[in-house]
N, C-alpha and C positions, 0 to 999 in steps of 0.2 A: 347738101343732103348727108345725113349721118351715115357713117360707114358701119357703125355698130347698131344693129337692130335688136329689139327684144328677143327675136327668134335666135339670133346669133348668141346672145347672152345665155339663153336657156340651153342651147346646144353645148355650151362650155360648162354647164353644171352649176352656174351661179344663180342664186335667188335674187329677187328684186332688191331686197335689203342689202345683200352682199354687193351687188352692182353699185348701189348708192354709196357704199363704203369705198369702192374703187374710185368713183367720181370725186369723193371728198379727199381721198389720199392724194390723187393727182392734181386736183383743182381744175380738171378738164376731162374731156372724154378720152378714153384710151384708144390707141390704134389696135389692130388685130394682134400684133406681136405681144403688146402689153396685156391685152385681154387674155391671151393664151397663157402667159406667165402667171397672172393672178389666178387663172382657172386651176392650174395644176398645184400651185403653192397653197391654195386655199381648199384643195380637195381633202376629204377625210384621210386619204392615204398619206398625204404629206403633212397636214396641219394638225391632225388629231383634234379637230375642233369640237367634237362631241365627247371626247374622252379625256382631254388634257386636264380639265378641272379635277377629275377623280383620280387620275394617275399620280397627281401630286401627293396623294395620301399614302402611297406605298412606301415602305421602308427601303432605303437604297444605300445605307451606309453601314460599314463595319470596319474594324481595324485592318482587315485584309483586303478591303475594296480600294483599288487604286483609281478607278474611274467608273462612275455609275452612268445612269441614263443621260443622253444628250449628245454622245458621240456615236460613231458608227457601231461600236460594240462595247460591251462591258469588260472591265479589266480587273482581275483579282491577283493578289500576291500568293504564290504557292511555295514560297521559301527558296532559299539558295539563290536569291537575285533573279528568280524567274517569275513570269506572269502567265496566266491563262487568259485568253481573250475569246469571248464567245457571244453569240447572238442567235436568236431564232426569228424567222420572218415568213410571211405568207406569200403564196402565189396562187391564190384560190381561183379567182376569176379567169386568169389566162389559162390555167390548167383545165378548166371545164370547156373552154372554147377550143383549145388546141393542146391536148394533154401532154404530148411528148415535149414540145418546145416550152410549154408553160412550166412543167416540172423541171426541165433541164435548166432553164434560165433562172428559176428559183434557186437552184443549187449554185449556179454561177454568181448570182447576186449576193447570196449570203457569204460565199467564199471571199468576195471582194470586200465586204464589210469588215471581215476579220484581217485579211492581209494588208488592207489599207492602213491599219494601225501598227504595222510592223511585225505581225505574227506570221509564222509559217503554219498554215492549216495542217492539223494532224488527225482530225476526225470529223465525220459528218454524221448527222442523225436526222430523223424525220418523224412527222406525225401526220398520218393520212386518214381521211374520213370519206367513205363512199356511201352511195345509196344502196337500195335493195339489189342483191345480185341478179334478180330476175327482171330488173329494169332494162329496157331494150338498149340503152346506151352504156350501161355500167361496165360490161366486160371490155368494151373499147376504151373507156376511161381508165380502168385499172391497168390494162396492157400498156397504154401510152404513158401514164404517169410513172409506173415502175421502170419502164424502158428509159424514160427521160432522166430519172434520178440516177439509174445505173450508168447510162450512157455518158452523162456529163461527169459524175464523180469518178467513175472508173478511168476515164480518159485523162482527167486532170491529175490523177494519182493521189487522191485523198480517200482513205478507207471509210466506208459507211459501217458503223459499229453497233447501232441500235436504232429502234424506232417502234412505232405502233401503227396498226391498221384496224379500223373498225367500220362496220356497216350499219346503216339505219336509213329508213325511208325519208327522214327529214333532210338527208343530203342528196336526194334524187336529182334535184335541179341545181345544186350548188355544192360541189365537192370541196374538200379542204386539203390543201397541200402546204404543209408547214415544214420548212427546212432549217436545220441548225448546223452551225460549224463551230468547232473549237480549235484554237490555235495557240502556239507557244511563242513567247518573246522574252527578251531580257527586260526586266522590270524598269531599267533606267534608259530604255530605248523604245519608248512608246511614241507613236506619231499621232498628232491631232490635226483637226481640220481648220483651226483658226488662221485665216489669211492676215498676215501682218507685214509691215514694212512697205511704206508708200514707195511706189516705183518698182517693187519686186516683180519679176516676170511671172505671168500665169501661163502654165504649159499644159497642153492636151497630149495625152499619150494613149496608146492601145490601138483599137480598131478604128476604122473610118466610120463616120456617121451616115446612117441610111434612113429610110422612111419607116422602118419597122418600129412598132411600139408607140407611135404618136398617139397621145391621149390615153396612154396606158394607165396613168395614175387616176385620171378622171373616170375611166371605165371601171377601175377597181373600187370606186367610191359610189357606185350605184348598183341597185339590184338588177337581175336579169329579166328582160322581157321576151317577147316573141322573136326579137332580132338578135339573139345571142350569137348565132352563126355568122351574122353580118359583121360582128366585131372582131373576126379573125385577124384583120390587118393590125389591130392594136396589140397583138401578141408579139413579143420580141423573138428573135432567132439567135440561138447561142452557138458558140464555137469553143469547146473545151480545150482544144489544142492551143488556140490563141490565149485563152485564160492561163494556161500553164506557162506560156512564155511571159505573160504579163506578171504573174507571181514572181518568177525568177528575176525579171528586169527590175521590178519595184524593190525586191529585197536587196538586189545588188546595189541599187542607188541609195537605199536606206543605210547601207554600210558606210556611206560617205557622209559628209556634213552639208550636203547640197539642199536638202528639203526643209522648207519652212513650214509648209502645211500640205496635206494631201486629203483628197476626198474621192470616193468612187462615184461614178455616174450610174445611179440606180433609178428608182422611180423619179420621173420628171427629168431624167438625164442631165444635160448641161445646165438646165435652169436650177434645179434643186442643189446641185453640187456647188455652183458658183454663189448662189444666194446664201447657202449655209456657211460656206467658207468666209464670205465677207461679213455676215452677221456675227458669227462666232468671234471674228477678229476685230469687230467694231470698226470696220473700214468700208471702203467702196470698191467697186470693180468696174473695169472697162474692158470690153471684149471687141475685137475686130472679127466680125463674122466671116469676112472673106478669107481668113486664115484657118478656119475650121476644116480639117480633112473630111471630105465627103466622098462617098462611094457611088452616089447617084447624081446625075446631071440636073442642074436647074433647081437645086434645093434652096428654099427661102430661109431667112432668119427664123420665121415662125416654125418651120419644120425642124431646123437644126436645134432650136432651143427645147422643143417638146419631144424630139426623138428619144426613144429608150433603147437604141442600139446597144448591144452588150460589149463587155470587155474593154471598157474605156475608163480612164482616170483623169482627174484634174489635179494639178500641183501648183504650188507657189515655190519658186526656187530662190536661192540667194543670188544676187547679181553676179554675173561672171561664170556661173556654173552651167549655163545652158549648153555649151559645146560638149562638156563632159557627160552631161545627162543624155544629150542626143546620141552620143556615141554608144552609150549603153543600150538605149532602146533600138537603135538601128541594128546593133549586133544581134539583138533578139528578134529582128525582122518585124518591128512594130512601128507604127506611125508616131511621130514626134513633131509638135508645132508650138511655137510661142504664139498665143492667140490674144494676149492682153496684158494688163498690169493692175496691181493693187493701187487704189487711189484713196484720198482722204474725204471723198464726197459723201459717203454713206448712201450712195445711189448705185443702182445697176444701170450702166450705160452701154448700149450696144450700137456699133457702127457697121454700116453695110454700104459698099460702093461710095464711101466718103460722106455718107449722111448718117445722122443719128436716127435710128429706127426704134429705140426704146430708151426711156429715161424714167426709172421708177425709184422712189425712196425705199430703202431696204426695210425700214421699220414695219410698215404695213404688210410687207410680203411675208415676214417671218414672225418676229417677236410680238407684233401687234395684230396678227391674223385673228379672224373671228374665233371666239371661244364661247361655247354654248353650255348653259346649265339646263339641259333638257328635262322636261317633266318625267318623273318615274313614280311608280306606286310603291307602297310600303311592303315589308316582308310578308305581313299577314295578308294584305290585299293580293300580293303575288301568289301566295300559296292557294288562295281561294280561286284566283284566275286559272292556275295550273291544275286545280283539282287535287292538290296534294293533301292527303289525310291519312290517318292510321289505317293500316291494312286490316281488312275484315275478311272473315272466312278463309283463314290461312290454310293452304293445302297441307295435308299431312302425308308423309311417306309411311310405309309399313313400319309398325313398332319394332320389328326385328331388324329393320334396315335392309330388307331383302331387295328393295328396288333402288338402292343407292348406286349400285353398279350400272344398272340400266340407264338411270338418269345421267350418270357420269359419262357414259358412252355418247348419249345424245348431245350433251353439252360440249364435249371435246370435238364433236363433228360440226358444231354450229359455226357460222362465218366469223363471229367475234372471237372464238377460242381456237379455231382450227389452226394447224401448223402453218406458219408463214414461210415454209421452206421454199415454195415456188417464188416468193418475193426475194428473200435474202440470197438465194443462189444467183440472182442477177446483179447483186452488188459485190464489188471487190472489198472484202472486209480486212484483207491481210496486206494490201499494198503498204509499203513502208516498213514492214516487218516489226512493228511495235505494238500491234494489237494483241492483247492478252486474253480478252474474253468477249464473246458475243453470245447472244441468245439467252443470257441470264437476266437477272433483275436490272443490270446496268451493263453498258459496254465499258471496257477498261482498256486504256492505251498507256503504254509505258512512256515516261518522259525520258527521251533518248539520252543515254549517257549517265543516268542517275538510277537510284533505287526507287524513285517515286513513280506513281502512276496516277492518271486522271480517270475518274469514273464519270460516266455520262448517262443520263436517262431522259426520256420524254414521257409525260404522263398527263392524263385527264380522263375523267369519267363523265361524259356529257349528260348521260341520263340522270345522274345525281344533280348536276348543275341545273338542269331543267326543272326538276322537282323542287329543289331548294338551292338557289344560287349561292347563298351565304355558306351553307354547309358544303356544297359542292366545290366552292372556291377553296375552302379550308382543306378539303380532301385532296384536291389536285396537288397542292403544295406538300401535304403530308405524305402522299404516296411517292412523290419524287424523293423526299427526304428518306423514306423507308427503303426505297430501292437502292439508294446510295449506301445506306448503312448496311444493307444485306450483303454487299460485296466487300465490306470492311472499310469503306471510305468515310472520311469526315465531310459532311455536306458543307459547302462553302457559299454558294450563290445560285441565283435563279435567273434565267431569261424566260420570256413568255411570248406567246402569240395569241392575242385576244380576238377570237373569232365569234362575232355576233351578227344578228340580223339588223333590221332597220331601227336605228336609235331614236327615230322620231315617233315610234310607238312606245308609250309609257311602260308597257309590260316588258318590252325588249330592253329599254334603258334600265329598268329595274334589274334585269338579269346582269347587266354589265356592272352597275353600281354595287349591288349586293355581293356579286362574286368577287369584285375587287376588295370589298370590305373583309370578306372571309380570307382571301389570299393574304391581305396585309396583316391580319391578326396571326395567321399561321406563320408568316415569315418572321414577325417580331418574336413570337414565342420560341421558335425553333432556331433563332439566330441565323437566318437563311435569307439574306437580303436579295432584292431584285435589282440587277445591275444593267439590264438592257431588255428590249422587247419591241413589239410591233402590235398595232391594232388594225384589225380587218373587219369593217362593218358592212352593212347592206348585203350580207350573205343570205340571200333569198331569191326565189325565182317566181316569176309570173308565167313562165313559158309552159306550153302544153306538156303535161306529164310531170311537171316539177312539183317539189314537195313544199313549196312556200318557204317559211323560215327554217334555217338549220337549228339543231339543238345548240344552246349556248356552249361554246367550246374554248375555254381559256387554257390552251395547251401550255404545259410547263416543261422547260428544259432545265434540268438540274445538273450541277457539276460539283464534284467532291474530289478530295485528294487522299491517296493511300501513301503513307510515309515510306513503306517498304512493300513492294509488290509481292514479296515472298509470302506475306500474310493475306493476300487476296483470297476472298471466299467465293465459292461457286455453289450452284444450285443442286446438281445431281447427288443422289444417294451415293455413298462411297464404299460401304462394306456391310455385309450381313452382320447382324447382331447389334448394330448401333441403335441406341435408344432414340425414339422420336418424341420430341417435346413441342408443345405449343406455347409460345411466349405471348402473353396477353389473353389467357384462356378464360378468365372469368369476367362477368359484368360488374364486379366490385359492388358498389352501393346500389346499383339500379336493379330492381327485381327483374327476373327473366321475362315475366309476362308483359312488362311495360316496354320491352325493347322490340324494335321493328327489324328483326334479324334478317328477314328475307325481303323486306320492302325494296323495290327497285332493283332486285338482284337479277342476274342473268338466269338463274334457275327458275325464278318466277316467270320471266318472260319467255324463255325458250321451251320449258317443259309444260307450262300452264297457260301461255299466251296472254299474260297479264302484265302491263306496265303500270303498277300501282304501288301505293304505300309511301311511307316516309323513307328518307335516305338514312343510312347508318350514321350516327353522330360521330364527330371527331373530337376526342379529348386530347387537346394539344399538349398539355402537361405530361400526360401519360405517353403520348407519341414520342416526345423528347426523351423521357426516361427510358422507354423501351429501346429506342435507337441507340442511346449511349450504352445501355447494358449489353445489347447485341455486339457493339463494337468492342467492348471489354472482353466478351467471351471469345471473339475472333482473335483479338490481339494475344489473349492468353493461350491460344491453341486448344481450346476446350470443345470446339465444335467442328464437325466434318462437312456439314452442309447447312446452308441457310437459304430460305426463300420466303419472301413476303406473301401474305395472304391478301388477295384482291379479288378480281372477277372470278365468280364461280365458287368462292369460299375455300375452305380447307380441302375439300375433296379434289378440286381442280389443282390446288397447289401441290398436294401429295402426288397426284397423277403426273404433273409436269416434272417433279423430282424423280419419279419412277421411270417415266419414259426417257428422260435424259440419261439415265444410268443403266436401264435394263433390269434393275432390281425392284422387287415388289415390297410389300409391307403388310404386317398384321396390325390392325388398329382396332381400338375399342370405342364404342359409343359413349356419350356423356349420359349418366343415369337420369339427369333431370330434363333432358331435351328430347323432343321428337328427333329421330335420326336425320331426317331430311333437313330440318332447320339447323341442326348442329353442323352438318357437313357442308351445306350449301349457303349458309348465312354469310354475309359480306361485312361483318363487323370490322372496324378499323384498328390500326395500331398493333397488328399481330404478325408474328413470324413463326414459321416452322423450322425447327433446328434438329439436327441429329448429333448425338453425343456418344463418343466412343468409350469414355470412362465416366460413368455416372457418379462414382464416389468423388473423383477430382472435381467434377462439375458442381456437386453439392457443397464441397469444401470451399470452392470459390465464392459461392453465394453466402456461405456462413462467415466469410472473412470480415464482414461488416463494412465493406467498401460501399455497399448500398443497404438501404433499410431491408432487413431480412423478411419482415412480415409482408412488405409490399412486393418484393421480388418473388417470394414464395407463392403469394396469392395469384401472381400473374403467370405461373408456370403450371402446365398440366402434362403428364405423361400420356401420349396418344397411342404408342405401340412400339414396334420393333421393325427395323429394316430386315428383309429377308424374303425368300421365295420368288415366285414369278407371277404373283397375282396381287391385285388391289381391289378390295370390295368384291372379291369373288370373280373378277374379270382378269384374264390373261393380259400381261403388259403388252404383248404383241398385238392383241385386239384393240387395246387403247390406242396404240400407235397407228394402226390402220384406220381407225375411226378419225383420228386427229389429222391424218394426211389426206383424207378423202375429199374434203370440200374443194380445195384449190385444184387438185388433180382432175377431179371430175368436171368442175366448172370450166376450167381453161381448155380441156380437151373436147368439150361438148360442142 
């Protein structure tokens, strides 16, 4: 009688066609261990079977890229023989089920992706999306996620320097928790995962294996049903203090010549780490499951291979280095065990109690895993499906601008723009003593012992991506580029976390495909390649009270370098009398009436209750021009403050600069615009700058380093820094409105 029934196959998330492929690959029926291994390796989370075809279209190379997608994290050259290593990853499903541990282990996992390549982590970031604040579960989720991120990052001693948090009903039943880590390494001491050298020992280090997280990768590759709470056992449990020991032990061993290859045990645990190492090295692997350190009695090979217990690593060592390596890990009070060896079989072979319990050819598990070209609708068909059309009956503010201040107060108090002080006060942003800036357009961290600094940002505007995935994809990249330029950094590379719903629905697949097309075009134009990333699909819920599909959310993590941190720019107004300019002020060749200035804007949604219109278009050539021009002005010392214009338009950008400094501003309306559209429109490619010496500023423009006509047409004087009001509202009142949401929500 068959051990594997159709019900068991379905429980493992494999379709009938996929199970037929398993039978063909093996030439026989699998046993339960083998079925479990195919299940996790062919899950969306591990195989990217619905996205791999389209991910190949992204630009991933540049002269400064040392290692692009395919390894644990991306690696870029930052000069002076140093490299930055970074990646962003999702922990969405676990965080909805068990918010503290889901978020905490998300941080732990992304830290391991970075230090497994030889880097010391120097900064964390995150991108969080929650549902309606009045949803009965949302306060619990926000509390748990923020505590989990802070609890793990703070304990392990890596500062959290930037992030974003948004709210929308589409995330009611499926929140998003995306974590990012940036590390530093010597460019000639990068460690990779390819297992080579037949006979070389395979070593397990870190924590013992338990039953937590079994089927975590499979669970993360399906949408939520009514049984979401029953999946709590598939959520891993983290220990940041063990992670800290693991970082130090790994870096100490990396200072020797003992390591041939190294891989962290993340999603699918021992299965994915061993398969990836052998596949990348074009070798085979043999493991003795009796040697795997376990913390629970009676664990089976099936449980050991599928467990996602945290703080574990797999290594291939040079022969004879085992004793030295073991001494290091024992010193750091971590487990160490030789559990197998590299072979030339191109198979994964597992032994247990003297018997072979698994023998799978590696090709079908990884390189030859299923790859789907799923159906998707065209851009025009998608816009029709989404109801995206030009904005009609555009609301008008008073012609004299008298309600700009009132609308601004309401916007600053809304969940999407309210101060995140309640959140960031729970994160240690200063541990390590190298953090130079938080709370601005990008976090900035000094490269210790040098004059260089790394700037880090996370960005995405899901409401844009929903309305127009192509333009929204472009905008996500462009905003990351803009935020890095705003602090004076040269943008170098991108990591991403692609969060979408069910790819088997053509409209959802269209979101993914068209967003990637827009992202790719932006990266090519801006010389901003994508070097690492993660795909998280099936982010939707059928559970009672859930919001079905999330908004398409391709979260972007951008990294740039500042050659001398003395030139770093910040957002707050600096002194009274500085002139305020808008860079990117005019619509150039496009008539004003043809532009959807407030379509899909927060002003339209929060003040008028309408999520309508087209998204603001992104002119990538202009985006690049403006970014380079801003960096020139910063390097020349001609500006005192810089802030990019994004959510809420210029009014909110000015308010954020004013609240950060305590200084107000006198500003003028545009003569050709309705004041509300002028101040709250979310046109792209724009920065607000303050200039202490207007004559020197204009002389720089006239030097001819850039086309004078183009530069002049993109600059407009807005007003002057000074006083204690903005749009007739006291800066203190703006601050109180901005602080109110989280304070009142969390205390209620």
